[in-house]
N, C-alpha and C positions, 0 to 999 in steps of 0.2 A: 749207162749212168744217167739218172734224171738230170734235167736242166739245172736245178738248184745246186746239186752236188758239183756239176761241171763248173758253174759260176764260182762257187766257193773255192774249188780247187784252183781256179785261175787266180782268185784273190790271194790265196795262200802262196802261190808261186811268185806273185809280184810284190808281196808285202811282208816284211819281217814281223814276226809276232812274238818277239822275245821280251820278257819283262825283267828288268834288272833293278837292283837297288842303286840308288844314285850315289854319286860322290859328294864330297863336302861342297863342291861348287854348285851341284844341283841336288840338294838334299832330300827332295821329295820325289818318290817314284811309285808308280802303280804296281802292285803285286797281282798275281793271278787270283782266281777264286779259291774258295776253301779247299777244293779238291787238289789244286796245285800245291797249296800249303801242306796238305796232308801227305801228298806224294813226296814232297821234298823232305818232310820230316822222316818219313819211312826210309828214305835212301841215305840217311846219315846216322851216325852212331852217337848215342848220348845226347847232350845238349849242344854239341859243337856243330850247329847247322849252317853257320853263316859263311864258311870259307869258300864254298862253291857258289858260282853265280846261280841265282834261281831263274830257271828258264821254264817256259811252258813246254809240256810234252806235246806229242802230235795231236792227241785228243783235245787238249786245251787250245792249241793253236787253231784247230778247226773250229772250235766253239767260239773263239774270239770273233769270228766273222758271221756267225749265225744272224746276229742283229747288227750288221754293219760294224764289224770289228769291236763288238762289245766284249768286255771282260766277263764272259758268261760260261758257265759249265753246262754242257748238255750230256744227255745220257747215251747218245748213240753216235758219236763222231760228228763230222761236219753235217749238221742238220739231220742226223740220225740215220740209221740203216733203213728206217721205214719211209724214207723220202719218196713221195709220190706226187702226182698231179691231180687236182680236182676236175670236176666236169667242165671247167672253163680253161683247163690247161695251166692253172696257177699252182706253183710248187706248194705242197702241203705236207705236214708231218705232225706227229705228236712229240712233244719234247719236255724235258726237265731243264729249266733255266735257273741260273743263279746270278744275282747282281755282282758287280765287280768287287764289293767288299765282303761278299760271302755272308751277308746278313739276311737276305731274302731269297727264297727259293719257290718256284712254282712248277707244277707239272701240268702242262696245258694239253687239253684234249686235241686241239687242232690249231696249228700255227700255219698261217698262209703267208707266202712271200711273193707278192706281185712284183713284176719286173717293169711294167709300164703303167701309166695312168689308166689306160683302158682296162688292164687286168684288175687294178685297184677298184675301179668302178664296178666291175662284175662281182668282185668279192663283197663289196658293200651292199650291192643290190641283192645278192643271193643270201647274205647273212644278216640282214638288218633286224631279224627277229631273234637272232642268237647273240653271241658276244664277239666283238671285233676290236678289242682293246689294242691300240697301236703301240708297238714296242720299238724303240730305237736301239741305242747301244746298251740298254739295260744298266746304265751307270748310276741311276738314282739310288741314293742310300735307302729310301723307303720303298723301293720297288713299285713306284706309282704306276708303271705300265703293265704290271702283271695281272693276269686274269686267267684262272684255270680253265674256263669253258671255251675260250677262243681268243687268239691274238693275231695281229697282222704285223709281221716283221717287214720293216721298210728297207732292209739292207741292200736289196737288189734294185730299188727304185732310187738310184743315185746319179751323180754327175751334175756338172754345170751346164745348163741349157744354152745360155747366152750371156755375153758380157758387153755392156755399153760403156766404153771408156769415156765418152763425152759426158754422160749423166752420172758416171761412176756407180752404175747399178748392175747387179748380176742376178740372173734368174737361175735358181738352183732347185734341184729336186730334193725332197725332204730327207731322203736317205743318205745324202752326201755327207761325209764326215768333214768336220772343221778343218782337219789337216789337209784333206784333198782339195777342199775349196780354196784354201790359202795358196797352195801350189799352182792351182789353175789360174788364180788371179794374178800371180806374180809377174808373168810375162806382159800383162796389161798395165803394169805399174800401179796396181790396186791391192788393197787388203781390207780385212774387216776392221771396223772401228774399235772393237774391244773383244776381249776373250775372257772366258771363265778360267778354267784351269786345265782340265783334261781335254786334249785335242782330238780324242777319239769320239767325241760327241757327234751325233748326227744333227744336222741343221734343224730338222723338224722338232726334235726333243729339246734342243738347245734353246729354241725360242718359246716353245709351248710352256715350259716350266718357269719362264722368267729368269733364265740364267743371267749372270752379270760378271763384269770384270771389276775394275776399280778406277775411279777418277771422279772428282767432285763435279765436273761438268760433262760427264759422259753417262748416258742413260743405260739401262739394262738392254740386252740384245734384242728383246722383242720390239723395242722402239725403232730399231733399224729396218724392220719389215715395212715395206711400202705397198706390197700387194701379195696376195696369197690365193692359191687354189685349194678349196676345201671340198672333199668328197663326203657327202652326207646321205643318210638313208632317205630323208624326206624330199630333198630338192636336187639330188644328184650332185654334180660338180658345179660349185659356184665360185666366182671370182670376187674377192673382197678387197677394198682399198679405201683410202680416205674419200674417194669420189663415189665408189660403188658400195652402197649400204654401209656408211661410215660407222654407225653405232655398233652394228654386228661385227664389223671389222675390228673395232677396238676390243670387244669381248674376246674374239677368236684369236687375236695375236698372242694372248697369254691364256689359252683356253684349257690347259692341263689335259689336252687330248680328249676332252669330254664332249666337244661339239661336232666332231667328225675327224676324218683322216686328212691331215695336211699333206697335200701331194707336191706342191711347188711353192716356192717363195721368191719374191724379188726383194733383194737386200740392198740398202744404201751403203756403199763402200766408201773408203777414203783412199787418198794417195798412199802408196807403200812408203814406209819410212823406217828409219832406224831409231832406236831409243838408247839413250845413255842411262844406265841403271846404277844407282848408288845404294849400297847396303851399309847401315851402321846401327849401333845400339844407343838407346837413350834410357833415362830413368823416367818413371811416371811423372815426376815433377817437370822434367825437361819437355816431355810430351805436352803437358798442359800449358807450358809457357810458349811453345813454338807451334802448336797445332794449327791455329788460325792462319799463320803465315805459310806453313808447309802445304796445307790442302789447296792453297791458291797458287803456290809457287810451282808445284809439280803437277803435271798432267795426270800421272798415275801415282798412287801412293797407298800403301797398306801397312798396318801395324800388326806385329805378332807379339802378343803379351805372353810372358812366361809366368804362369801362376807360382805364387810363393817366392817370387824373386822381385828385385827392383829393375829387371831388365825388360825392355821393349825393343823388339827388332823393327827397324824402319826400312822398308824397301820402296824406293821412289825413283821415278824415271821421267825424263823429258825427251822430246824429239831432238835428234841431232840436227843442228841448224844447217842451212845450205852453205856449202863451201867450208864448213867447220871441220877442222882436223879431228879425226876420231881419237878420243882419249885412249891411252893404253890401258888394257885390262890389267888390273893390279890387285894384289892382296899381300898383306904383310907376312902371312904364314903359309907354309906348305900344307898340303892336304894332311900329311901325317901329324903335323903340329896342331892343326885345327881340331882333330878328333881326339887328341891326347887326353882331355878331361874325361871323356866318355870311356876311353880304353882303361884309364886308371881306375875308374869306379867299377867297371865290369870285372876287372881282375880282383877287386875287393869282394864283390857280392856274388860272383859266379866264377870262382877260380878254375872250374873245370871247363870253361868255355875259352877257346883260343881266339882272341880278337884280331889276329894277324890278317891283314887284307880286308877287313870289314870297313865299309863306309858308314856315314852318319846314320842312315836309315836302319841298317842292320844292327848297329850298336845300340841305338835307341830301343829297337824291338827286343833285343836280348836283355837289355837292362830292365825294361818294363815287364818282361816275361817272368822275372824273378818273383815279383809280387805286385801286380798291376793295380791292386786296390788298397794297398797299404799306404796311408797318407805320408808317413815319414819317408818311406822308400821313394815315393813319387816326388817328394820335395828334393831328395838328393839327385834323382834323375833330371829333374827340371833345372837344378842348379848347374849340373854338368852341361846340359844343353845351352843354358845361358852363356857359359864360358865358351862353348863352341861358336856361338853366334858372334861373340865379341871378337873372336879370332877370324871370323869370316867377313869382317868389314872390307869393303873394296868397291871397285867400279868395273863394269863390263859394258860392252856395246854390241848390239845385234839388231836384226830385224824385229819389228814389234811383235810378231807372232812368237818368235823365239824367247823374247823377254817376258811377255805377258802370259804365255801358255805354259805354266809350270805344272808338273805332276804333284799329286797331293798326298803322298805317303802310303803307308801300309794299310792293311785291312783295319777298318775303323767304324765307329759310330760317330755321326756328326749331326748336330742340330744348328742350323743357321737361322737367325732372325733378322728382319729388317724393321726399321722404325724411322719416323720423320725426325730430321735434325735441323729444321729451320730452313732458311734460304742462304744463298752464298752471295753476299754483297761484294762489290768490287774491292772495297777496302776492309782490312781486318778491323774488328772492334777495338776500342781503346783498351789500354792496359787496365787490368783490374775488373774488366767486365765479367759477368757471370759465365761459368763454363757452359759451352754448348751441350745439349743433351747427350751427344754421342760420348763425350768423355765423362760426363756425370754418370751415365749408365755403366761405364767401365769401372768407375770408382765403386759403385754399389755392387756390381757383379763380383769384383775381386774381394770385396769385404764379405759378401755372402759365402764365397768359396772358403775363405779363411775361417770365418765364424763357425761354419758348419763342418769344417774339416773334410771337404770333398776331395777325393783323390783325382784332382783335375790335371789331366795330361796337357802337355804343351804342343802347339801354341793355342791361344785363343786369338783367332784371326779377325781383324777388323778392316773392312773395306767401305767404300763410299760410291754412290752413283747419284746422278740427278734423277728427276722424276720421269715416269713413263705415262703415256697417254692411255694405256690400257688400264681400265678400272680393276682388272683382276690381277694386276702386278702387285707384289708386296711393296713396290716402290712407286705406286700410283701417285701422281702429283704433277704440278706445273713444271715446265722446263727448267725454271730457276730454283726449284726446290732441291733440298739436299736430304739424302737418305743414307743412314749408316747400316751396314750389314755386319753382324757379329756371329762367329761360329765357334761353338764349343765342341770338344772332341774327346773320345776315349779310344785308344787303339786296341785291337784284338790280336796280340802278338803270339797267340797260341792256337793250336789246332784242337786242344782238349775241349770237348763240348761243355763239360761242367764249368770250366774256367770261363769259357766264352759266355755261357749263360749268366754267370755271376757278374761279369762286366756289363752285359746287356741290362741286367736289373739295376746295377749301380748307375749306369748312364741314364736310364729312364728316370730314376729318382732325381738325378742331377738336372735334367731338362725340366722336370715338373717343378723343382724348387725355383729354377730361373723364372718360369712363367708365373708361379704363385707369388714370388717376391716382386717381380718387375714388370710382368705382362701388361697389367692395366695402366700402370703409371707411365709407361713408355709406348703404349699402343703397339706391342710387338706383333709382328706377322711372320710366321714361319715360312721359309723357302718351300715352294710347292714340291720340290724333289726331296725334301728332308722332313716334312711334317709327318707325324705318326698319329694313328688313330688310337687313343687310349682305351684300355679295356674297361676301366671304371665308368659306368654310365653317367654318374654325376659329373665327372671330369669332362667326358665327351660333350655333355650338354653345355658346360661352360665354354668349351672350345668352339662349339657351333655358335653360341651367342656372340663370341668375339668375332668370328668370321662375318656374322651379319652386321656387326658394328663397322667393320673395316672394308667390306666388299659389297657390291650390289648383288647379293645372293638371289634375290627375287628375280631380277632381270636375267641373271646367268641361268637360273633354272628354267625360266621361260624360253630362253634360247635353246637350252638342252631339249626341252619338250618339242619345240618347233622343228629343230633340225634332226633330232634323234628320238622320235616318240616312243620307241620300244627299248631304249636304254642299251643299245648295242655297244656304245663306247663308254658305258658306265661300269666301273669295277667296284670292289668292296671299299676302297679308299674314297672314291668319288661319292658313292652311295652314303657312306658314313658321314662325310663332311657336309654334303649338300642335300642329302635326302631328308625326308620328314621323320625318319625313325627316331624314336626316343624310348626311354624306359616305358614298358607297357604297364598301365595302371589297372591291375586286375582287382575288381571288387570282390572281396571275400565275405562270406556270411559271418556276421557277428564280430568282424574285425573293427579295430578302432580307426583304421584308414586303409585305403587301397594298397595292395602289395605292388611295389614298383619292381616289375620283373625286368632284370637286366637284359639288354639286347646288345650284342657286339657287332651288329650290322654286317652280316654275311661273311664273317670270318670263317664260319662253317655253316652248313644248312641248319644246324641246331641252335644257332644263336639269334634267331629271329622268331617272334611269335607269329605263327601262321593261322589263318582263319579256321582251318579244320580243328585246331586245338580249342578255340573258343566255342565252336559248335559242340565239341565233346563236353566241355564244361557245362554248357546249357543242357545237354542231354543228361548229365549227371545230376544237375539241379532238379530237373523234372522228375527223375526217378527217386530223388531224396525226399520227395513228399511222403514216401513210405519211410517212417522213422528208422526201420530196421535195415534199410538198404545197405548202409556202410558202417553202421554204428559199432559193431564188434568185429569188423573184418579187416584183414590185411590187404593192402593194395600195392601193386607194382605198376608204375608207369614205365613202359618199355619204349626205347627210342625217344626219350622224353624231350630232347631239345631244351627249351627254356623252362620246362617243368610246370607250366601253368595248370595242367590237368591234375598232376599230383598234388600240388599245393592246394588246389581247389577241393580235391577229395579230402584232404586233411581237414580243411575248414568245415566241410560238410559232416565231419565226425568220424572218419575212418580211424580205426584203432592204431594202425601203423602203416605208414606209406614209405615205400622205397622208390625214389626217383632215379632212373638209370639211363645212362648214355655212355659214350666212349671218347668223343673228340676232346683234345686238351683244352681248347678254348671253351667248348661247351661245358666241361666239368668245372672249370674255374668260374664261369658265369653262373652255374647252378649253385656253387658254394656261396657266392656273394648274395644271390637271391635268397638262399636259406637264412642267412643272417638277417636280411630285411624281413623275412617271414616271421622270424621269432620276435621281432620288434613290434609288429602290428597285429598278429593273430591273437585270438583269445587264449588265455593261459592254458586251457585244457588241451589244446592241440599244438602248442608251440614245440613240444619235443617229440611229436609224432612222426616227423619226417627225417629220413636219412638219405644221403646221396651216395650212389654206388656206381662204379664202372661196370659195364656189362657189354659183352660182345655176343651177338647171336651165333657167330661162328664157333665160339667156345662152347656154347650149349650143344651145338651139333656134335662137336668132338666128345663132349661128356656122354651124350646118348650113344654114340657109336662105341665108345670105350666100354660102357656098361654092357652093351650087347656082347662084346668080345671078351669081357672079363679082364680088360687092360686098364692101365692108368692113363687118364687123359693127357694128351700132349698140349703144350702151350701153342696157341695159334698165333702165327706172325701176321700182324695187322698194322696198318699205318698209325693207328692211335696207340698201339703198344709202343711203337718206336718213339713217338713224340711224347708220350705221357709217362714213361718210366721215371720214377723219382719225383712225381708231382704230388705224392701223398694221397692220391685217390684210392680208396679201398674198393676192391672188387666184390661183386655180389657172390655170396657163398654158393658153392656148387649144389648144395642140397636145399637151398631156399625155395619154398613154394608159397603161393599166395591164393587168397580167396577170390580176388578180383585182379585181372590184368587189363590195363587200359593203354591206348596208344592212338596217335593221330598222325596222318600223313607218313606212313611207315614204308610204303612201296614207291621208291624212286627209280631204282635201276634194275636192269635185267639180272636174273639169277638170285634175287633177294628172297624169293618166295620160300625156298627150302629152308634157309637159315631162320627166317622169321617163324615159320610153322614149328620148327624144332624148338625154338626158344619159348613159344607159347605152350607147346606140349610139355616141356620140361618144367616150366615155372608155374603152371596152373594146377591147382589142386583138383582131385577127381570130381568133386562137386562144385568146382568154381565156375566163374563166368568171365568171359573176355569181351570187352567192348572196344571197337575200333571205328574211328571216322577217317575215311580215305577220300582224298581229293582225286577226282578223275581228270587226267590231263591228256593232252594229245600224244604224249610219248610214254604212257604207262598202261595202256589198255591191255596189252598182251600179258604183261607180268601180273596184272590184277586178275585176269581170267585164269591164269595158271594157278595163282594162289587160291582162288575160290574152288577150282576143281580139286586141287590137292587137299584143301581143308575139309572138304566134304567126306573124305575117306577116314578121317580120324575125329572130326567134330560134328556135332549138330550145329548147322550154320544157317543163319538168316541174313539176308542182304536187303536193305531198304534204302530208297532214296530219302534224303533228309534235308530239310530247309527250314530250320527252326528260326523264330524271331530272336534277334540278338540285341534287343533294346537295352538290356541291362549290362551290356559289355561294350567297352570302347572298340572301335573298328580295328581289325588286325589286317596284316598284309596277306594278299592272295599269293599262292605259290605260282611260280612261272608255268606257263602253258596250260593253266586250268581251263577246262571247257567252259564256254560262255553260258550254256544252259544245263541245269541239273547236274552240277559237278560233284555232289557229295553223296557218299554211300555210308550207311551205318551198319556195321557188322556185329552180330552177336554170336559168340562161339561157346559151346558147352561140350565137354568130352562125351563121346558115345559110351 
């Protein structure tokens, strides 16, 4: 058994990996990934799923610890059946991972799992020209650690290295989970200053995304980092602190994993202490009356606003004083009485579901499952939840980690924003003073929800922190500054993909409305683990402009280039938010304005304009000096990506242009660009372009079926799975074209056969095909095979090409392109 599997097996033997719904006393609990939800659904009859405890199966339990006890689903058991070691003895595999809420999935070519800092250094040194995105517990709702070309799991680089009780500092490896760190600190009489929610977080990810707890005088957790070891491609392992490269240290404390791999942290701890927590409900008016006093009176406080009700849940706590007698844990209602309002409603709206034995979380999920996007239904569910919380008022006492580290509900979409809320003076303002911005924001958010009739699930959680010295923290500010954090939510109570997709679209619209209505007025900054990259190029441009207003993006990018010059730690999210990519402004002949070609920033290879496409446009323009070159011809752009060559061919006068590709993001991006084309192109060519789905593998199946006299079978392909129902029309099996064009078509091994078959099927007998191919360090063999095979069925010429591109904006170069003479221009005609 490889070392990684042995280590994971040992973890499984020593740690319980069971996820349960919580009781009314602990109403938020983490569920398994989507796979666990689907398995549980399959094992029950009808809709009555909730009576059995939901437990992870063996596969899911193994997957929990792939990335340090992450709630992650993997395709092959504990780190996969293909578990192996690389040339440095580092555990390596290929895996499919899913974040804990089941909203993000990645199939990664190579996941490395170093066990020591020395192994991590070897991984970074060897892979600095590839991809090395660091993944912790994979808890981030936006999957900000995911990168399909290469990830580094820190789950085995764990443990507490040293504890200094005198200075109250602990040195911790980045892969150590919060829960483990707390238990190690306990015998030393120490604990962490604050907690977020899920205690399965690894310390590296916990600090890198600017996680936070709540408390008006307590900063985000990155501020508790006093020293860190960062393994970088350009400088190797560096130690950063307030004394050692302080400016770089400030950036790296909340570095979103983009500056290198955090290997070790020294954390400022506090004395272990118990907290007395009180839970009660108030009205919005009572909140506004008492807020200034409460945020000063309690060390920790959070509000849970219940949309469409007058109920706000207040959860507040203070340290138990020395020699103070512990208050008795008390609640006026039994567990059964607390959930009674939810049980009553469930029996009304879903009489076939037996609520017996269900806790709060199960009941809420079953209720929302009935109609999660119907506003009137959500209002009734929220009203029942408000009654539950009124009956849950009470007091409890426990160690601070047990009080502050709560679990946060079933599968969900969540968007959390931070914004400045002034300073916290010692004395509350006088009566009648204007509301602080934190409560004014909640007034406007609640009004927006009600005016727009948004099916807003409960709760909207509001927390506070003081400022962080890291300029990349959403709560960057002076120590006495106050920052409010507000999270909106929509649960995913179903395993049905269509229903989940509908909730996803509704939640995206909810978040966009929040930013459109309130983003600029309140200087909103999304939590780094919850920010999403919008598909709309114009919205992305606005989001990037906001980032540059709030963060030192220029300095952060300079640090990225300095420490990681080849972008090994950059993934699609980092590239989209901090890269220079924007809509590509394609100059069209006779158009009234440039065509803004949407780029979705590496969601797929086809969602970025590559330089080879621009070279092909220039080649088409040169040939268009002959007026008859395209004037009455039909054109197919194959493997079109962003479609620049097809749109350009239409503007040059082609009679009909079909732009074809297959990826779901690519297809949506093409449809948006087509709308923009029709706005700016000259009237004669506005209707010349259509977008079609096209798989080269399906063309191979068509040719084979014709030879055998059979009906073509549907080809199973990743884009088929993801694109079903997206409305994209496929190219007709009999469609042929006068001209076939394409750029950068050969990326992977074994593509040459399907590409040749596609060209052969789609090109008319007297047609011509033009391809511009970038030569890269990793595609020489597949290109040579393509050329050799093409010569058997086509008259083929291959030329080096380096046209001047003065008339076109610069485009991105594809990864691994050769430095010298990288482009080949291919002309193919049928023999």
